[in-house]
N, C-alpha and C positions, 0 to 999 in steps of 0.2 A: 540371495536375490541381487541382481544388478539393476540399478535405478538411474534414470536420466533426468536431470533437472534442466529445463529449457530457460535460458536467461543469462544475464551477465552483471547483475547488480548486488547491492548489499542484502536485499531480500533473498535472492537466490543463494548467497553465501550462508545466510542463516538457515535456509531450508537444507542445504547440503550438510552443514554441521549437525543439524538435528537428525537427519537421516543416518548419518555415520554412526550415531550412538546405538542404533538398533542391532541386536544380535542377528537379525534376519538378513542384514545387508552384507553382501560380499564386496561390491564395488559401486561407488557413486561416480557418475559421469556428469559433466555440465557442458552445455553447448549454448553460446560459445564460451561462457565463463569469463574470467579475467585473471590477471597475474596473481592476485591474492587468493582467489578461489582455487587456483592450481595447487595451493598448499594442502587442500583437503579433498580434491576430486581430480579425476582425469578430465582435462578440458579438451573439447573437440572443436576445432575451428569451423563451426557451422553456424550460419546466421539463424536467428530465432524464427524467421519467416521462410526459410528454405526447407519446406516440408519434405520435399523429395529426398534431400540429403539426410535429413533427420531420420526418416523412415529407413533409409539404407543403413545408417549407423545403428539404429535399434536392432536391426536384424544381424548386422555384422558383430556387434558386441553382446548379442544375446541378452538384451535389456528386457526385464520383466515388467517394468512399470515406468511410465513417463509422467513427470509432474511439471506443469507449466507455471512459471513465475509471473511474467509480465502480461499486460493486457493486449498488446498489439497482435501477437499470434492467435490469441483466443478470438479476438474480433475478426481476424482474417480466416478463421475456420480450421485451425489445426486439429481440434478435437474431432470434427466431422471427418477430416482426411484420415486420421489415425483409426477411427472407428470403422471406416470403410475397408481398411486393411486388416481389421481384426486385432489391432494393437491396443492393449490397455493404456489408458491415459486419464489423468485427473484434471478436470476442468469443464466448464460449460460449453455447449455447442455454440456455433456462430450466432444462431438465432437467440439463444439465451444470454449470450455475452452482450447483446444490445443494451442490457440493463446498465452497463457501463459505457458502451460505445456511442449511445445516443441519449443525451440528457432529456430530450423531448420524449423519447420512448419511455424512459423511467418515470418522468413526471406524469405522462398520460396513464401509465399503469397504476401509479399511486392514486391518481384522481379517480380512476374507475373503481378501484377496490378500497377506497377510503383509508389509505395508509397515510398517517399524518405527515404533512410536508408543507412548505410555504407556498403561497399563491405564485403563479407564474404566467408568462406569455412567451410564445415562440415567434421570432421575427426572421424574415428572409431577405429584408433589405435594411440598410443602415438608416435610411430616412424614416421608415416606420418605427424602428427601434428608438431612434433619437426623439421622434415626436412623442412616443409613449412615455419615455423617461421625463421629458419636459412637463407632460401632463401629470404624471404620477408623482414626481418629486423624488428626492433622495432622502436617506440612503437606499440603494438597491444593490443587488448582486447580479453581475453580468458574467455569463458563462458561454464560452465557445461550445456549440452543441456536440461536437465530436471530441476525439481524444487529443489532449494537448500536454501530455506528460506531466500532469499535476499542476501546470502553470496557467491553464486557460480560464482562471476565475479572478475577477476583480470585484472587490467590495468598494463601491464608489460612495463617498460621503459628500462629494461636491458634484454639481451638475457638469462642470467642465471635465472632471475626471471621468464621469460616466460617458460623455460624448467622445472623449479621447479613446476610451477603452473600446467602444463600439466601432469607431473608425479603424483602430488598430487591428481588431479582430476581423472585421468584415471587408474593409477596403484595402488595408495594407497586407492582410492575410498573414499576420505574424505567426499564426498557428496552422497555416496551409488550409487544406480542405476542411479542417475541423471548424473553421470559421465561416462556412457557407451560410449557416444560420446561427442565431444566438438565442439563448434562453435568458430572460430577465426575470429575476425572482424577488419576492418579498425579502427584505432584510430581517433575519431572525436574530434576536438578542438572547444571550444565555451563555452556556458553557459547552464547548465541543467535547464529544466523546466518540471513540471508535469501538465498535463491537463487531468482531468477525465470527463466522460460524462455518463449520464443516457441514455440507449438505449432500445428501444422496438422492435428491429429487423427492423423497418422501419424508425423511427424518432430518433433524437438525441437532448438531452438537455444538453448543455455544462456547466460544473461547473466552478467556479472561479479558476484560476490557482494557483499553489503553488510551492514552491521551498524547497527541503529538503537538509539535510546535512548528507552525508553517512559516511565519515571517522570519526574515534572514537575520534580524538584529535582536538584541536583548529587549525585554519589555514589549515584545510583539510589535516591533517597529520595522519599517522597510517593506519591500515587496514580498509577496508569497513565494515560497519555494516548494520543492517536492517534499520537504520535511527536514527540519534541523535537529530533531531529537524527539524522544518519546519516553514514557514511563508506564509501568504496569505493576500492580493493579492501580485502580483509581479509588482510593478508600472512601472518599466522600460521596461516591455513587453507590447508594445502598442497594441491597439485594432486591428490595421491592421495586426499585426503578428498573433494574435489569430484567425482572420478571415482566414489567410493563413493556420493555423493548421487545422481549420475546413474543408476548401475546399480541401486541398491537402493530409490530413492524416485521420481525423476522418470519414468524409463522405465516401471517397473512401474505407476505411477499412470495414465499415459496409456494403457497397454495394458489396465489394469483398466476404465477408462471405456469403451474400445471393446468389451471383453467384455460389459459391462453394457448395451450398445446405446445408449450416450449419449456418443459420441466428443467429446472436448474440443478446442476450437479457440480460439485467442486467446493470452492471457498467463496462465500458471500460476505462482502465487506459493507457494513453500514456506517457511513459517516453521519453523526447525529448532532443536533443542537438540543441541549436540555433547556427548554424554555419554561416560563411560568405555567404554561398550558400543558407541559409534559414533553416527552421526547419527540422530536420531529426530524425527518430525514433531510440532510443536506445533499447527500449523494450516495449512490451505490457503486461499488466496484465488484468486478467478477473474479477477484483473485486476492491473495494476501496483500496487505498494505505494506508500504515502505515509508517510514522506518518502524511502523508498529510491529512488524514480524520480528524485528531484532530485539524486542523486549518480551513478546508473547511466547515465541517458541522456546527461548532459553528457560522459561518457567514451566513448560509442559513436561509433566512427569510421565504421562502415558507415552508409549512408543508411537512416534509419528507414523511409522510404517504400518502399524496395526490399524491406525485410524484411516489411512489412505486405502488400505485393502478393504476396510469396511465400506468405504465410499464406493469402491470398484464393484463390490459384491452386493451393494444395496442392503447392508445389514448394520447401518450406522446406529439404528435403534438399540443394538446390543452393546454399544460402547458407552462407558462412563469415563469422562476425562478427569484425570487426576492432575493437580497443579502443585508446584512447589510453594511453600509458604513464603519463600523469599521474594522480595521486590526486585524489579529490574529497571535501570535507567540507562538510556542510550543517548550519546552525544555524537552528532554528525560533524565531521570536519570537511570543509569545502574549500575549493580553490578561490583565490582572491578574485573578486569581481562577480562571482556567482550570486544571483541567477542570470546576470547579464554576461557579457563576454569575459572570458578567463583564459589564462595561459595553461598549456599542458606540458608534460615532460619534466616536471619538477621531481627530483629524487625523493623518495619516501624513506625515512630512517625510522625503523621501529625497534625500540629497546624492549627488554623483557617486560611482560605485562604483570601487574599485580595479580594475586590470587583472585579467583571468581570474576575475572575480567576477560572479555573476548573482543576480538577485532573482526568486523565484517567489512570486506572490501567491496567497493562499488566501481568508482572511476579510477581504476589502476591497471597498469599493464607491466609486463616484464620487458625490459629493454636491456639486452646484453647482461642478463642475470641481476639487473637492478630494477626494483619496483619503482615505477614513476607514475605521476598523476596523469590521468587520461580522461577526466570528466569533471563536472561541476561538483557533485557530491562524491568525495573521494573515498571516504570510509566512515564507519560508525563504530564507536567504542561502547560496549555494553558492560555495565557492572551489576553484579548481584549482591544483595545484602539483606540482613534481617529486617531492615527498615528502608524506606525510600531514601532517607538521608544517607544511610550507609552505602546503599547502591549508587547514589549520586557521587559520593566521595570516591568510590572505587572507579567509577566511569571517568571522572576528571583526573584521577591519578594516571589512568591509562592514556588519556589524551595528552597529558604532560610527557609521556614516554614516546610520543610520536612527533616527528618533525618533517615538514616540507615547506619550501619557500612560499610565503603568502598564505599559509594556512589560516582559515577563519573558522570560528565556532562560537555558538552562543554559550554564555557563561551562567545562564539562569534556567537551564532545563530542570523542570520539576520544582523550582523554587516556590511557586505559589502554593503548591500542595504541601510542601514541607512547612511553610509558614502557617498555613491553615491548621495543620496538625499541631504545631507548637502553640498556637493561640486558642486551641479548642479546649 
């Protein structure tokens, strides 16, 4: 088989590497890919949202299956366009991708079908939103209603912080059209957890859970980012809790989408808060998470191609996912200044990686045969080990073998869990 992966980040690099392992695969293509992904796939210089050129490439390169990595092409309807042309593709339709594309849609769906989540209100003017926060008090969570590349969420503990966030989103339009309306949510306290699942509109195959680290600095300080690292499994999240997530959140959501006449197919991402009242949904995504994919897919023993074909053929109920016993820890290296302004074009020097360590490139490009930085999150180094501590050690050994000017990374990825295990 020839397979096309649409996207250009670390998530897509992880998908490419996982697909390459399959004996069913002849060639993996990636559009547009990046300089690091080019080590593992043939990169095609086609934008993620140029559906016409992507379809032409699928036919020219005799591609048998397309896998969509990022949210934007899904929200813009790439699956609908491919299906109209009779081309196999993995992902939800434009209507179903609203579960990520519109925070208010997702909240209304959860409210209607009693899927556990925090209380919320939607506002279309900054004055109404600010008046509500003044009346409601803090802490609150303020979200741009649309897509903001993982950065459109502010947890405000001070009233001034909340007002500033609302004005930045709605008046200054720092996230563009995503900020035409805001969702203001109840602040949920607890521990975050990510659970992703393969879905074929009828059946669900749940992936191993992961936990990511969003704030840019150690000890969860500083502004939120797209993700500074992750680990999997999450040993203190017991099987009984994961069964609760399946019964109360994943299955009811898939059933709700069917009831609404917009069945969901592809990868459903549930960002959860484990509260004293049980698991509650913070957000849904309509695709693999980043950087969670960089720790989940390396642990998947089952052939990813077989799983994707089962989604395509609506026989996911026949699949039983097998997982490596090993843990995975991923550390993201970012450009100096991220998530605010940062320089590009810094040469990336990668030395030999330790065993059981992989590099997934995101913001990188080839410039005269030299890999250079081209984004905020430049790459992720994932280590595997018999324990989370061993996986963490391998990941940081890998980080130490990569250099670029101004490189920043958190030094405490998975520390809390390692300490929890040590003290249990």
